[in-house]
C-alpha angles and dihedrals in degrees: 000000000000119000117264122231117271093254093045091052092047091048089055089046092049091047093053094044093050091052101035109022106024094170092058092044089055090048095054109124117243121246121292113244117244089246090055092052093047089049090054089047090052092049089054098040084224132114108233115231113255098252089052091055090046092052092048090050089055097044128353096231125318143253123271122286095021093126126050110269086040095274126156131206113248120235118241092258090052093047087053092045096049094042092055092048091053095049091053092066109112105239099147093122094046118091113249094248092051098050118127089221134016127214093234091058112099113199110233114156131032133189089204090239101083100280123103149161124242139187126233111235101177109113113246141069093326097046108139097010117141118234129191121234124202120195088223105040107025127228132339138160123234129205100231113126090236090067096055091097144332088267088059094043091054093043090051090048095051090050091047091054092048090049095043091228145045144171126246123131086333132016104264133200125190124236132175120219129220086261090065096246124123124241130188116223131195102254093210091055096052093086096040101084115100114206117238122219113195114214099205096185091054093049091049091053092046102044105015127239120328 
């Protein structure tokens, strides 16, 4: 399926959130102003790909759990802040191909636990491609269609919300908590929980009163 435009993907995401996760819909950030985006580009010294700018001009980031894997989009200010932190790493003695972070990688998405997605900004065949960065292993590019660009990633996320499930590293299903926010769960783990029934009389006999 061809990727939708950024605005079309966001429209579908907004519609799903409004109907299924109203608290998350209400918490969506407003659009970033053009001056905010330009300031972030200046701070990074990098021109943002067009689909990144288009997404920021629709919503300046996103709430938690929007993307499968429970990732969220960073705001323009967060992108700049994280980029500056990454390029301050002293990697002068590390060969370019082995570096933990590259100056052409623009942080874009985070799971809040140390893993993230970034976009390639170096002009060439890979421009605009989405990569995955692990806090333990560094960055890599995968071949799944959803990582071809931010256009493709948001299109995939919109369809995943509509379907209620998707496959990436794991098979994910979407749930909405009592707080009105979405959360992606590992489909294979849903049936793994074994209910525990506490026999308080037996525990008291064995261990005595608390």
